[in-house]
N, C-alpha and C positions, 0 to 999 in steps of 0.2 A: 680617418678611413669614412667614408661615406655608404648608407646603405642605398641609396639610389642609382635606377639605373633607368634606360632608355624604356618608358612605361609604353609609347604609343606602339613602339616596335616589338617590344614583348608581347602585348596584348593580341598584336595580330598575329604573333606567331604562334601563341597559346593554340589560337582556333586550328591553325593548319596542325600543330602537334596532337590536340585532342581529335581530330577528325581523322588522323594517321592511326594514332590507339584504337579507336572505336573499332575499326577496323578489322582489329585482332582477335576474334572469339573463336579460338580452337577450343576444344574438348577431347577429353581422354575417347571418344569414340572414334576421332577424325586417327588417333597412332595406326601408323604403317611402321613394321618393323624392318629393317632392315634385312638383305640375305646374310645370312651366315658368315659365307666367304667376303663381303664385302666391310665384316666386322673386323674379322683377324687378319686380313690382309684388304687391305687398302687402298686402292689406287690412286694417283697424285689427282688434286681435284683444285679447282680455282674457283673463289667466291666473289660475286658481286653484289651490289645494290641494286635492285631494281626499280627505277624510278615511275610513275604514273605517266609521264611521255613516252617511255618505252625507251629510256637512256640508262645504258647499262654502266656504273662506275665500280670495276674490278679492285679489288682491297685487298685480298687475301690468298696465299698458294698455301698447299700440303703438298710435301714431297714422299706420302706414304710412312713418313717419322715424325718430321718438323715442320713448324710453321714460319712463315716469310712472308713480308708485305712489298714483290719487286716491281708493283704497279708504281709510276708516278704520283705522289700526292700532290696536293693544289700549289701551283708555280712553279715543280720541278719538272714538267716537258719542256725542252727548249726550244721545240717546232711541232707542228699538226704534222703527224704521218699523214701522206696521199692516200692511204689505202692500209686495208687490215694487212696486206702482205709487207706494209713497209713500217708496220710498229716493231722494235726491235724483238727477237726470240726472249731474250731473259725478262721483258717485262710477264710474259703470260705464267711464266714461273714453270713450277715440272710437267706439270698436264699440257701444257702448248695452246695452241690455239685451235688446233681442229678436233678436240674432243665434241663428243655433242653437250650442248646447252640445255637447262632445264630448267624454267621460272616455277616457282616454289611459290604461288599466290597467298596471302593473308585469305585464308576463309578453306584453307585446305587442299585446293584445286592446283594441278601441275599442267604444263603444255611446254613443248617443243619451243625453243627460243632459237632467231637464226639471226645472227651478227650480220651489222652491214656495212657499214664505215665509221673510223673515226671522228669523233666531235670535240671541241672544247665547247666546255658549258658554265656560267658561271652561276657558281653557289656562294652565297652571302656576299661578302667583298670580294673574293677571291675565284679561281679557275683553276679547273681542273681538265685533264683528259678522261672522254667516256664514249662508249660505241652506241652508236644507233643500232636498235634493233629492230626485228617484225613488230613487236609489242607494240600494244595501246591502249590506257586503261581510261578510267571515266576522266570528267571534266576537275579541273582544279581551278584556283587562285594563281592566274599569273604573275601576280604583282609582287607576291611574298618572294623573300630573300631565298627559298629552295623547294623544293617541290616533294609531293608527299609521295611515300616510296609504297608498291604494291606486294612487295615479295622479296624474295633472295633467289639469286641465279647463281647456280652450279654448273662449272664445266668439269663433267666427270661422270661418273659412276652413283657417286653415293644418293643416301635418301637423308632427306631433311625429316625430323620426327619434330613434332607440336611441342608449344610450350604453350599450358592450359591457362586462358583468362579466367582467374576466380570471380565470381560478385560480389561487389563489395558488400552486399548486405548477408554474407552466408554467415555460416556457423565457423568456417574455417577462417576467414577474414575476421570473426569476431576473436577467437582463439588468437588470431596472428595478433591482434592490436593488444590483447594481455599480455604477449609474449613482450614484446618492444617498447611497451611506457617507461618499463623502470629505466631502460637504457635510452629512450626517447630524453628522458628528464634528465639526463644526466648529462646528455648532448647535448641538450638545449642550453641547460649553464655555461658548459665550457664554451659553447659559440658565444653566447652574449656577453663572455669576459674576454672575447678576442679583442673589440674594439676599444682602443684606446684613447679616443675622445667620444665617447658614447655611451649612455648607459643605457638599459633597458626599460622603458619608463612604467612597466609592469613587473611589480615585486615578483620573486622566484615561486612563493606560496600558492600567489593568486594565479600566476600561471598554470600551475598544476592542478587548479579547476576546470580551465578551459577547456574542452573536450579535443581528442586527438581522431581524424579523419583519415581514412583509408582511401589515397585517390587513383592507386592501381594496384595490382596484385596478381603475380603471376607462380604459375606452381608447376614442377613436374617431380617423376618417382622415377627413378635408375636404378639399377641392379649390374654391377660388375665386379669385379673378381676383388674391388674393397669392399662388398658388401652390399645390402640394399638402403638406401635413404632417399628423403624427401629434400629438394631444395625450394626453398620460396623466396622469392622478390617481392617486397612493399616500397609502395612511395607514401607518404602519411604527410598531414599538415595540420597545424596548430594556428589559429586563426584568431587574430584580435582585433576586437570594433578600432576605427581609424581616430586618431587623437585628433585636437585642434591643429596642427600644422601638418597634417598629413592628408591633407587635399583629396579624403576618400578614398585612401587606399591605405587600410592598416597595416600592423606588422603582422607578419609569418614568422611562425618556424616550419621548416622543410626538411623532411627526412629519407633517407633512401637506406634500408635494411634487407640484407640476406640473411636466412634462416635455415638452418641448415639440421636435419631431425633423424639419425640412424634407426632402425627398427628399434623399437623398446629403447631408447638411449634419450636423453635430457637433451631438449633443444639448443643449437647454439644460435648467439645471435649477434652481427655482427652492423652495426649501424652508426651511420654519418650524418648530423645534422647542422642547418644553418640559419642565420637568421638574415629576413629581408624583409623587402616589403612585398604586397600581393602584386606588383607586378613581375614578381620572381625575376627579377633581374639576377645573371647566372647560375637560375638554377638550371639543371637535366634533367630530361624526361625520358625515360627507355620506351624503346619500340621494338618487342621482341620478334626476331624472322624465325625461328626453333634450333633445334638443337642436334646435332654430330653425334652420333657412336663412331668413335673411330680405334679400333687395335684395343676395344675396352676401357677407351676413356670416353667422357662425357665432356661436349664442348657447346656454350650456349653462343649463339651468333645472335648479337641484337644491334642496333645503335642508340645512343645519346644525343640526344640536341635540347639546345638553349636557344635563346632568341639572337645569339651571334654565332652559333659554332652547331657542325653534328661531327659525331663520330662512329667509326665501326668499329666494332671489338669482335675477336675469337674469345672465349673463357675455358681454362679449363675448369669444371666443375668437379669438387670430388665431394665426400662427406663432411671435411671440414671446413673448407676454403673455396672461395672462387679467384681464381688468377687469371689476368687476362694475358694472353698469348700475343695476341696482334690487335692492337687498337693504333687506327689510321684516320686522319682529319679526313673529311669530307667537305670541308669549306669552311673558311671563316669570314669573321671583322676583329682587327684587332683593336684594342681597345683606344 
């Protein structure tokens, strides 16, 4: 089992991911509460990722009770529909095509979105069906395997609530680091033991002396019939100096953690880790779009992406767990 990936591809993609993540800087002051009726009796809606080039990639539908993914995933559409009218009705989901569409842009602004025509777009090594819109974002590197995302588009009347980006040098970040350290060390040990023909060159005791750094930290506070609680998502890394054969790219341990804490309760940590090199092959990064409050249930909507693929997810968030209800491929390259 090899730790090596395509370092040149990954390094270029990391710049793209970093730029996209840095654009997400919502704070609690941006919070807009949905109308009470929207929460109790939500109308059907469709979600789509809005790219910086103005193309919309629908991926999830909500019928007022349940979630589904009726839009074709990469490679599933047999032919390009010649117009919006030619798109099969079932692909739009319960909300249909003719609902108002709104772009919820990273940074907290919104604008109406006009759908123009269907197009086929390349994403990584695959193609998928998307919709051209009247939106145009800023400049981006067109030679990258995917396009930065400027926000989430909603077909219907739902409001998108923010997911707060927490500064990595804040007191809350230091507290989160303290909470995840034991689990990080345990998962790092297990990850290092998964390789059959490779042994970590740094002993376990010495690894624990290397500091853990938080690279991304997102947080929300919610109150529903389940109670009041805080949800936190952390991406953290432990970096090791390059060895003689590492070609300047040393080992890292990369971890993602969910932290749940009810008012007055003990925090719950759910963490997974992997050992890889600094090129971060097969490591995924989150780009949060926001959250929805529907029928007193909280859903986070986000993208996870690596150097070879991207996924769009709607996850049901409760005081005890995060459970994806829709996860759709946005595009990929096979190994």
